[in-house]
C-alpha positions, 0 to 999 in steps of 0.5 A: 500500500502506497502512502499518499503525502497530504498536500500542505494547506494553502495560505489562510489569507490568499489561498495560494500554495505556500512556498519555502517561507511560511509564517504562523498567524494568530487569528486572534492575537495572543495578547487578546487570548488567541491560541489558534494559528494558521499558515500564511505567506510572509507578505500576507502576514505583513499585510494583515498587520499593516491594515489592522490593530490587534484590537480590530483582529480580536473583534473579528474573532478569526473570521477570514471573510471579515478580513476579505471584506476590507477594501485594502485586503480585497485589493491585495488578495486580487493583486497577489493571486497570480504571483508565485508562492515565494513572491516578495514585495514591500508592504505598503504602510498605508494607515490602518483602518479605523 
């Protein structure tokens, strides 16, 4: 009987395949009691934390769809969608949403 290797999970934010570098994002920040982590690309992780404070992420309670409803995140996911897994670019430091 042959063992079939399980495919790695895709990036939690953009749903692209993960590359050589993977970071683990707390869907609810540790400082707010979060324990659950999900795999994300480094660029996706930076984008999340550039656009949201820990308090905002905690209020979203780990709901990915709520992040995707945010205009900057939606534009980012659409833009990054056709990039290779290990794609890197500077993260825009636009102000966080309030």
